[in-house]
VOMARNU-975760 format. One line per field, with one value per residue (C-alpha): y, x, z; chain. Coordinates in pm, whole numbers, plus 50000, padded with zeros to 5 digits. Layout:
v: c(Y,...)
u: c(X,...)
w: c(Z,...)
chaine: c(A,...)
END
This chain:
v: c(58730,58573,58196,58121,57787,57689,57724,57480,57331,57064,57024,57006,56641,56541,56753,56560,56231,56364,56442,56066,55932,56220,56462,56647,56723,56821,57068,57205,57261,57414,57714,57820,57827,57937,57597,57420,57677,57770,58073,58220,58140,58298,58622,58638,58565,58848,59098,58984,58886,58852,58565,58192,57926,57592,57376,57139,56912,56976,56701,56435,56060,56011,56245,56084,55697,55418,55172,55140,55045,55338,55575,55463,55509,55858,55958,55856,56052,56359,56341,56294,56608,56807,56732,56807,57157,57242,57143,57322,57649,57715,58088,58048,57739,57699,57332,57078,56869,56503,56366,56013,55752,55680,55360,55140,55267,55034,55169,55514,55467,55333,55628,55870,55720,55760,56102,56232,56033,56013,56326,56567,56662,56855,56684,56545,56683,56484,56565,56541,56361,56079,55937,56114,55950,56104,55976,55642,55713,55355,55322,55657,55607,55447,55760,56004,55815,55832,56207,56269,56069,56273,56585,56725,56873,56742,56985,56929,57045,57014,56880,56813,56746,56918,56609,56736,56944,57210,57233,57266,57624,57947,57759,57685,57366,57568,57883,57733,57350,57338,57515,57277,56967,57109,57169,56798,56652,56857,56741,56380,56418,56581,56378,56067,56116,56150,56490,56346,56027,56195,56527,56604,56586,56893,56963,57266,57362,57565,57895,58045,57741,57706,57741,57681,58028,58208,57929,57818,57963,57785,57468,57458,57564,57326,57014,57120,57147,56836,56645,56793,56782,56485,56280,56277,56214,56200,55841,55935,56050,56331,56450,56825,57027,56932,57296,57296,57035,57255,57517,57250,57285,57534,57736,57975,58330,58220,58455,58698,59049,58943,59117,59069,58693,58686,58858,58607,58324,58494,58538,58157,58002,58281,58415,58092,57877,58120,58101,58311,58143,58264,57972,58085,58068,58027,58376,58572,58709,58364,58431,58791,58867,58749,59115,59126,58872,59059,59375,59184,59058,59409,59553,59318,59498,59289,59350,59362,59056,58861,58949,58831,58506,58470,58568,58363,58236,57982,57818,57789,57613,57391,57280,57280,57517)
u: c(48490,48732,48807,49165,49120,49476,49708,49972,50044,50259,50071,50279,50265,50294,50621,50755,50688,50844,51166,51204,51163,51289,51492,51603,51244,51169,51468,51327,50991,51175,51286,50924,50779,50429,50395,50382,50380,50010,50092,50315,50071,49775,49984,50035,49672,49576,49698,49401,49138,48875,49044,48958,49198,49132,49424,49621,49905,50266,50512,50249,50317,50339,50626,50810,50765,50783,50660,50275,50232,50438,50274,49917,50013,50136,49843,49609,49811,49809,49428,49349,49552,49416,49057,49156,49296,48989,48747,48954,48990,48675,48742,49064,49017,48718,48802,49083,49170,49282,49607,49653,49929,49925,50142,49831,49516,49279,49427,49395,49035,48960,49147,48949,48616,48733,48860,48540,48269,48436,48668,48461,48744,48630,48813,49150,49488,49678,50031,50138,50344,50345,50696,50815,50557,50249,49926,49789,49419,49318,49467,49324,48977,48827,48946,48816,48477,48452,48520,48262,48014,48096,48070,48381,48680,49027,49318,49595,49931,50240,50576,50889,51218,51526,51657,51679,51947,51692,51545,51846,51928,51753,51469,51312,51160,50944,50870,50797,50814,50514,50269,50373,50310,49968,49892,50005,49771,49478,49558,49566,49215,49081,49226,49205,48826,48798,48633,48374,48320,48280,48109,48034,48410,48538,48911,49096,49409,49682,49826,49517,49474,49861,49946,49590,49417,49719,49772,49407,49407,49736,49619,49313,49526,49804,49594,49385,49722,49859,49546,49551,49919,50051,49735,49774,49444,49374,49328,48989,48699,48517,48166,48248,48550,48833,48898,48541,48648,48936,48663,48523,48828,48828,49130,49283,49435,49786,49978,50120,50067,49959,49627,49680,49717,49414,49210,49340,49220,48890,48843,48888,48724,48484,48413,48213,48532,48786,48860,49061,49386,49722,49966,50017,50273,50506,50630,50930,50741,50620,50259,50230,50207,49844,49765,49931,49684,49392,49536,49559,49197,49071,49236,49058,48832,48520,48215,48177,47946,48209,48464,48233,48208,48582,48649,48371,48064,48236,48432,48137,47934,48230,48299,47937,48022)
w: c(08221,07976,07944,07842,07647,07629,07933,08055,08394,08568,08891,09210,09304,08939,08912,09230,09047,08736,08922,09014,08674,08446,08635,08324,08236,08592,08587,08270,08437,08733,08516,08494,08838,08728,08575,08912,09195,09244,09472,09197,08932,09120,09174,08792,08731,08972,08697,08482,08731,08471,08305,08413,08282,08110,08213,07986,08097,07991,08012,07964,07992,07626,07614,07910,07874,07613,07870,07852,08216,08350,08112,08207,08585,08517,08298,08583,08839,08604,08546,08919,09009,08722,08841,09201,09107,08894,09173,09445,09261,09052,09081,08898,08659,08432,08351,08326,08021,08048,07915,07795,07757,07386,07388,07436,07272,07475,07807,07680,07585,07932,08092,07874,07994,08360,08312,08154,08341,08685,08708,08514,08276,07975,07683,07597,07487,07210,07093,06742,06613,06863,06930,06630,06399,06242,06375,06268,06204,06221,06570,06686,06553,06874,07071,06815,06803,07190,07180,06903,07121,07435,07218,07403,07231,07154,07204,06954,07066,06830,06946,06759,06913,06779,06594,06233,06089,05957,06298,06517,06461,06552,06747,06414,06559,06793,06611,06264,06309,06551,06330,06053,06274,06369,06000,05915,06185,06049,05691,05808,05978,05659,05376,05592,05606,05976,05966,05721,05908,06250,06164,06534,06619,06802,06756,06893,06700,06848,06709,06530,06296,06230,05867,05732,05723,05548,05304,05230,04879,04802,04935,04696,04398,04469,04513,04205,04002,04143,04032,03696,03610,03809,03842,04227,04422,04788,04918,05036,04840,05016,04961,04972,04876,05108,05229,05387,05636,05770,05871,06109,06342,06630,06713,06958,06968,07064,06838,07099,06965,06616,06543,06165,06211,06422,06150,05899,06138,06182,05813,05748,06057,06149,06507,06615,06580,06741,07116,07349,07450,07560,07612,07970,08123,07820,07768,07876,08183,08303,08211,08255,07884,07882,07851,07509,07374,07525,07357,07023,07039,07150,06848,06600,06353,06449,06649,07028,06994,06807,07073,07336,07153,07136,07500,07664,07467,07242,07528,07743,07471,07356,07712,07833,08114)
chaine: c(A,A,A,A,A,A,A,A,A,A,A,A,A,A,A,A,A,A,A,A,A,A,A,A,A,A,A,A,A,A,A,A,A,A,A,A,A,A,A,A,A,A,A,A,A,A,A,A,A,A,A,A,A,A,A,A,A,A,A,A,A,A,A,A,A,A,A,A,A,A,A,A,A,A,A,A,A,A,A,A,A,A,A,A,A,A,A,A,A,A,A,A,A,A,A,A,A,A,A,A,A,A,A,A,A,A,A,A,A,A,A,A,A,A,A,A,A,A,A,A,A,A,A,A,A,A,A,A,A,A,A,A,A,A,A,A,A,A,A,A,A,A,A,A,A,A,A,A,A,A,A,A,A,A,A,A,A,A,A,A,A,A,A,A,A,A,A,A,A,A,A,A,A,A,A,A,A,A,A,A,A,A,A,A,A,A,A,A,A,A,A,A,A,A,A,A,A,A,A,A,A,A,A,A,A,A,A,A,A,A,A,A,A,A,A,A,A,A,A,A,A,A,A,A,A,A,A,A,A,A,A,A,A,A,A,A,A,A,A,A,A,A,A,A,A,A,A,A,A,A,A,A,A,A,A,A,A,A,A,A,A,A,A,A,A,A,A,A,A,A,A,A,A,A,A,A,A,A,A,A,A,A,A,A,A,A,A,A,A,A,A,A,A,A,A,A,A,A,A,A,A,A,A,A,A,A,A,A,A,A,A,A,A,A,A,A,A,A,A,A,A)
END
């Protein structure tokens, strides 16, 4: 068996509600039937019957609403249906992940408790940036502390609207902008002192660690040089070299056919922090290209035991399955 740690869904009843409040987003979802049509999704999944999915919500309340009350209502609806799907189809879905409306942190914290304790969801997904602003760690700290206490993971998913000149052309916001946004969130968590303050915090970063594995050496050299030449210091004094804290993150295999990139991620994070993930159904065949990620992992020059960890064991341990 393989557990796909990062797949996306817009459950059917949620999509119907989405059409009432944001028809343009519902139309966008409608272009990808495997997001919301379970029969079509299951037919695609039948091509890789050994894979069970962990479900994360696309089009979350935070992306739709500015109004806290409406956002909170939609987040509850999303989490209820996510739990319903996971419980109804345990042969298909290993777990569901909660989504929160981030306009009111107190409400978000209460919904987190309900989602984990009452619904049995296995963590939360947070988008970055939120409303086009980088995370405010002071505001987020109660949520992060709760997740550390629950010992369940946070899925970080990047998002950046096409609203900057350098992002508008050639799909740069998605291909290159999103890994940057994930890296920026990681940097805030590390240099903001959160990873030191909450050493049990589990964070799953999309796209095989984003920019960090490839640029790790440059990061160390650049910060050393900036300190020496320009007198620049992080605002937080850390007790260990800052690069060590980046190795606390978990990450997925969402690089398509990118075996060399997976080897780079493996070299930085190690097999213990690398989890099989596909981004299903966001590919040109509406989810059918899961097989390409499997082929990329199978081609990695690592032991069979490490592949077993990536495909199954790490997810089981992280999600307490």
